[in-house]
C-alpha positions, -999 to +999 in steps of 0.1 A: +253-441-908+287-438-893+276-412-866+246-433-854+246-461-827+227-493-829+205-504-801+230-530-790+258-504-791+238-480-770+230-507-745+266-517-742+276-480-736+249-477-709+258-511-694+295-501-692+288-467-675+262-481-651+282-511-640+314-491-638+298-464-617+277-486-594+299-518-592+296-521-555+268-504-535+249-507-503+211-499-506+183-502-480+146-503-486+114-524-481+114-559-494+087-566-520+075-596-541+100-620-526+102-652-546+125-682-546+130-702-578+132-740-580+169-739-586+176-717-555+177-682-569+159-653-552+140-626-571+125-596-553+120-559-555+133-532-532+112-501-527+105-469-508+077-443-509+085-432-544+107-458-563+111-495-569+140-515-583+142-552-592+169-574-576+183-609-581+202-630-556+217-661-572+220-695-554+258-695-549+256-660-531+224-669-512+241-699-495+260-677-471+231-654-462+216-666-429+190-638-428+172-653-458+156-678-434+137-651-414+132-622-437+098-617-454+080-594-477+075-559-461+107-561-440+134-534-442+166-549-456+201-537-465+216-553-496+251-552-511+256-557-548+261-540-582+237-523-605+235-538-640+213-537-671+193-567-684+199-566-721+167-583-732+145-556-717+170-529-709+158-530-673+179-517-645+184-543-618+207-551-589+227-583-587+227-589-549+257-604-531+243-602-496+211-593-478+206-584-442+174-576-422+173-541-407+155-528-376+124-511-389+120-492-357+154-476-362+146-466-398+113-450-387+131-430-360+155-417-386+127-408-409+108-392-380+138-370-370+144-358-407+107-348-411+107-332-377+137-310-386+121-301-420+088-291-405+104-273-376+124-251-400+092-242-418+078-230-384+050-255-381+059-261-344+063-225-334+046-215-301+033-183-318+011-206-340-006-222-310-042-213-304-056-208-269-076-237-255-110-225-240-111-228-202-147-243-203-153-258-238-190-263-243-186-290-270-156-313-277-151-334-308-132-365-301-115-381-332-106-417-324-114-453-330-146-462-313-131-495-300-099-478-287-091-485-250-079-449-247-114-436-257-130-458-230-106-444-204-113-408-216-151-412-214-150-429-180-130-400-164-152-374-181-184-391-167-169-392-132-155-357-131-182-337-149-218-329-141-222-317-177-203-324-209-212-325-246-189-348-267-191-356-304-172-388-311-160-389-348-148-425-356-116-430-377-088-454-383-059-449-360-034-474-374-022-485-408-016-470-442-052-457-446-053-441-411-039-406-421-066-402-448-092-414-424-081-389-397-080-360-422-115-369-433-127-368-397-111-334-392-128-320-423-162-333-410-156-315-377-145-283-394-178-282-413-196-279-380-200-245-363-205-255-326-172-272-318-149-255-293-121-280-291-109-311-311-092-340-294-071-365-314-066-395-292-057-432-291-040-456-268-003-466-267+016-487-292+049-490-310+064-463-332+051-482-362+016-484-347+015-446-341+032-438-375+000-424-390+002-394-367+036-386-384+021-382-418+033-350-433+000-339-449-018-346-416+007-326-396+003-297-419-035-299-417-033-299-379-010-268-379-034-248-401-066-260-385-090-232-374-103-250-343-079-256-313-066-292-313-055-312-283-035-344-290-034-373-264-017-401-284-002-431-268+016-430-235+038-403-218+069-416-235+053-415-270+058-384-292+044-378-327+047-349-351+010-343-346+018-336-309+043-309-320+019-292-344-012-293-322-021-265-299-017-286-267-001-320-262-012-342-233+004-374-223-025-398-224-063-399-231-068-400-194-047-369-189-068-352-216-100-361-197-085-347-165-075-315-183-109-309-199-128-317-168-107-299-142-129-269-139-160-290-134-141-313-111-131-283-090-167-271-089-179-306-079-153-306-051-166-272-039-202-285-041-193-316-021-174-295+005-203-271+008-227-300+011-206-315+040-204-281+057-242-275+054-248-310+067-226-304+097-242-270+103-276-285+101-267-312+127-251-286+150-282-263+148-305-292+153-287-303+184-284-267+197-321-260+193-331-294+205-313-287+238-329-253+241-363-268+234-357-294+260-347-267+285-379-248+277-402-277+280-428-275+309-412-305+326-377-289+325-391-255+335-409-270+365-378-289+375-357-257+372-382-237+393-384-264+420-346-266+421-344-229+426-372-230+452-354-257+472-321-238+469-335-206+484-355-224+510-323-240+523-306-207+522-335-190+540-335-217+568-298-214+571-300-176+576-332-174+597-332-152+629-336-183+650-305-199+636-287-166+640-297-162+676-288-198+683-253-192+670-247-160+690-220-161+718-235-135+742-205-134+765-181-129+737-203-103+721-204-083+754-167-085+757-163-073+721-187-044+727-168-034+759-136-035+741-150-013+712-164+012+738-129+016+754-113+020+721-139+046+711-134+066+744-096+065+740-098+077+704-123+105+714-099+118+742-070+117+718-090+136+692-100+162+719-064+168+730-053+172+694-081+197+686-074+216+718-037+220+709-046+232+675-071+257+690-045+271+714-020+276+685-046+294+664-056+316+694-019+325+699-016+335+662-047+356+664-036+374+695-003+381+679-018+395+648-047+414+665-044+452+656-055+463+690-027+444+707-003+461+682-017+496+692-011+488+729+026+486+721+026+524+711+014+523+676-015+542+660-030+546+625-048+573+605-081+568+588-105+589+567-141+580+567-132+546+582-107+540+554-071+534+566-045+557+552-015+535+546+007+558+524+018+594+519+001+594+485-032+585+500-027+611+528-021+639+503-052+629+484-073+631+516-055+659+536-085+683+533-108+658+547-115+650+583-086+629+595-089+606+625-060+592+646-068+558+661-052+547+695-057+515+715-078+534+740-097+558+717-095+581+687-088+618+680-102+639+651-079+664+633-092+691+611-074+699+579 
């Protein structure tokens, strides 16, 4: 069998290619099943979400690794070594030369950004996918841990700001590996109901690792495709999760969510309180006003008012009585004033008579000047027919056959036509 390979020959070929291609590599992952042997060797596995590989760190390489003192199973580590094959089992393993603890927070952030870019390119975070949040939701489903401090803050504010609210609290896990499945199960329960207007996903603050369940890809996709509008209020203002990007509305904290959902009722309560204060002030004002009017109209006040007016007019009457008036008269002064008035009156009468006499003389002179008889005395005459004065030749020709009379200052003469 010259063209066939034995198992050992195949193993050697594989070992050569693997160890030549991967002779020096850096690999990071989660530390698992970390065991130290009695002679000082370390055996452990390195894994991620999908794969696992065995590793060995021998005593002479382990002596220079300070991080071995502090690292533990579940930590994120970076190893340097080479890939090899173990001939007894043909297992792939890594012979580790150094091991270093990594910042898990940094790895999670990197994973967060990669998944965010992926889902964003698929359009899961587009504004066009967002559903409108009802202005006055009648029933709100709150998906949270029943012991969460954020839920307590939410319920306290809702109770303070609302005169009516209907909440359905659906408990779930909000941290740990089982949390995404628990949250999705709660969402399915709410979706089966037909009277929920808004869903609120909420929990208090925490580290990126604590909030990591809200970055689960399947949960984010479920939120994006959910039929009922979803509000997220996860962590604090600085915290962001992929669930926040895919929800219909992201609010900073559970308290902010309570303020948002109760704002309309809070405004109504403010209006009611303002109206209550206004009505109270109006009531007090009207009470005082009508109490004063009532006091004024009481028999005692009316009698006091009448007596006051009576005393006032009695004093005025005594002050203006004929006796007081006569007592105050200065007879001598009054006589002097009357005499002076009489003289002024006589003088004004004389002046008026002279003025009128002058006017009369001027009118008489004008009348004498314009008197027709005085004009006739100066040698003039006029013709008349039937006591009608003929003042023109035209009138004369019209009446020349009539009896014409010539009028002089001392008589008249009739002419026959």
